[in-house]
N, C-alpha and C positions, 0 to 999 in steps of 0.2 A: 840385369837388375831383378831382384826378388819378386817385385810386384808389377812388372811391366804390363801395361794394358789393363790393369785391374781398376775397378771403380770402388772407392772407399768413402763411407760417410762416418764422420767423427762427431759425436755429441759431447758437449762440454769442451769444444775445441779451443775456446778462448782461455781456458785454464792452463796451468803449467803442464799437467799430465797430458791432457788432450792435445795441447799444442805440440808437445814433444813427439807424440805419436803421429800427428798429422805431418810434421816435418819429416819424420823417418819414412812414412809411407810414400810421400812425394819424392824423397830422395831415391827410393827404390823403384820409382817409375809409375806409381799409381796416380790417377786423377783423384783429387781429394775434395770432398764437399764438407765444409766446416759449419757446424750447427751450434748455436748457443743463444743465450738471452742478452748478451752485451755486445753490441755491434762493434764498438771501438776495439775490444779485445780480439774479436774475430778478425777484424781488418788488420791488426798488427801481425797476427799469425799468417794471414794470407799474404801480406807484404813480404814477410821473411821467405815464404815459399816461392812466390812469384807465379809464373805461368803454371796452369794446371790446378789452381786452387780457387774455389768459389765459396764465399761466405754467405750465410743466411741466418736471420734471427728466427729461432725455432724454440718453443717451449717443449722440452722432451717429456713433460708430464701431461701434455694436451693431446688427447687421442686424435682429434681431427687434424691438428697441425702436423703431427708426426706422419700420419698416413699420407696426407697431401704432399708433404715434403719428399718422402721416399718415392711416391708415385711420380712426382715431377722429375726427380733425378733419373728414373728409369726411362721416362719419356724422352729425355734429352740425351742421356748417355747410353741408353740401350740396355743397361743392366746394373745391378749392384752386387759386388763381389764380397765386400767386407763391411761389417758394421761394428763400430767400437763405441761404447758408452762409458764416459767417465764424468758424468755430471755430479755435482755436489748434492747431498741428500738432506741437507738442513738439520744435521744432528746437533743436539745439545748435550755436551759432554760434562755431566756431573754424576755423582752417586745416584743410584736408582731411587733411594729413599727421599731424595731432594727434588725429584722430577714430578711434574704434573703428568697425567695420562697422555695429554696431547703432545708434550715434549718427548715422552718416551716413544710414542707411536709414529711421530713425524718421519724420522729417517727410515723406519721399517716400511711404512706405506709408500714413501717416495721412491725408495730403492726398488721395491717390488713393482710399482706401477711403471716407472720409466723403463726398467729392463724388459718388462712384458710388452710395452707398447713398441719400443724400438726393435725388439727381436721379432715380434709378430709382423711388423711392417716389412722388415727385410725378408723374413721367411716366406712371405706370400709371393715374392718375386724369385727368391733363390730356389724355391721348390720347382718352379717351371724350368729354371736353368739346369737343375740337377747338380748345383754346386754352390758353395758360399761358406764364409767364415764369420762367426759372430763372437766377438771378444767382449768380456766383461772385466771390470777392474775392481779389485778389493780383496776378495778371497776370505774364506772362513777358517775352519780348523778348531781344535779343542782349546787352544790358548786364548786367554783374554787378560785384561788388566782392569783394576778398579777405576771407576769414574768415567767409563765410556758411554754411559747412558744407554740409549737404544742403538748405538752405532754398530757394535759387534753383532747384535741380534739382526740388524739389517743386512749385514754381510752374509750371515748364515742363511737368511731367507733368500738372498740372491743366489747363493750356491745351490740351494734346494731347487729353485726355479731353473737354474742352468742344467741340472741333472735331468729334470723333466723334459725341457726343450730338446736336449741332446738325444734323449731316448726316442722322442717322436720325430725328429728331423734327420736322424742318421740315414734312414733308407733313401732320403732325397739327396744325399751327398753333401749335407751341410754339417760343418764342424762347429762345436762350441767349446771355448776355452776361457778360463779366468786367469788373469795375471795377478799375483799378489807379491807385495814388496815389503810389508811391515813398516813402511814409511819412507818417504823421499824428502830429505831435508830441503833440497832445492825448491820444492813445491810450497814450502811454508813462507808466507809473505814476510819481508824483512821487518815490518812493523808489528808482527804478531807477538803477543805477550809470551815471554819465556821461550822464545824461539831457540836461543842458544842452549837452554837447558833441555829442551825437547830433542834437539839434534844430538847432544851429548848422550842422552838416554838411548837413542836409536843406535848410536855407535857402540855403546857399552853392551847392548843386547846382542850384538853380532859377535860370534866367536872369531870371525875373520877380522874384526876391527874395521870393517868397511860397511857402507850402505849403498843401496842402489841409487844411481844418478838418473836424471831425466833422460840422458842419452841411453843409459842401459834399458830403461823402460821402452823407449822408442825402438831401439834395435831389436829387442826381444819380441815386441809386438809385431814388427815387420816380418821377422822370421816365422812366428807362429801363424801369421796370416798367409804366408806363402805356401806354395805347393810342396816345398821341401819338408814341411811339417804335416804332410797329408795324413800321416798315421796318428796324429795327436788330436783327440777329441774327448769330450766329456771329462775334462781334467783341469786341474789347477797347475799353472807353471809358477814355481816358487823362485823368485829372484830377490829373496830377502837377505842374501849373503849369510845364510845360516841362522838368522834371528828367529825365524819361524820353523819349527820342526814338524814335518809332515807325519 
């Protein structure tokens, strides 16, 4: 198994993306610690995984909560090998001219804060180990679409932070990678307005006529987090089926 004896923490584990990654990590042998703000969602993911999964309510924007959570994992499990953050950032997607400053800045501040806090908490322990993998989810790049508000800007801010962390942590054997998909239709709630239209647009944007599935995201995350991808760091892994051009 790719992640046998690894210890992984997943933030936003109650969501579709985080849950899929948690299941893939567990399937590949990792002990998974599921963090999120909605206990019922976390418990559902933990039930699907079974043995080797532990759920906890954690606000990934709260400095003290994140630090205490990771410290507690290391006290019990002895180490932390993988940190994956896929929390929602509270973006308001409308044209920029129709946003308040607060609506524009909210996803930028949230993305930057949560990635900083969760990365720092893991890095403090990984540095002593001389190894570790920190995965982010979203990805930047030159392309954008109208009406995204501050969301695309938040992704670019996250990528800039990832590059800085990767530069500073490389000497300690810690890898940082971002996964980007361009959109995963399965992660859109069934009741979400215009879900079918959004899905059709994602398919149309892909020259392959396909889109990433939740299983694709989980499988790729598990591979990137494994020692088989040891040469991969300070990079984006593009699993958009060609919709996003690097």
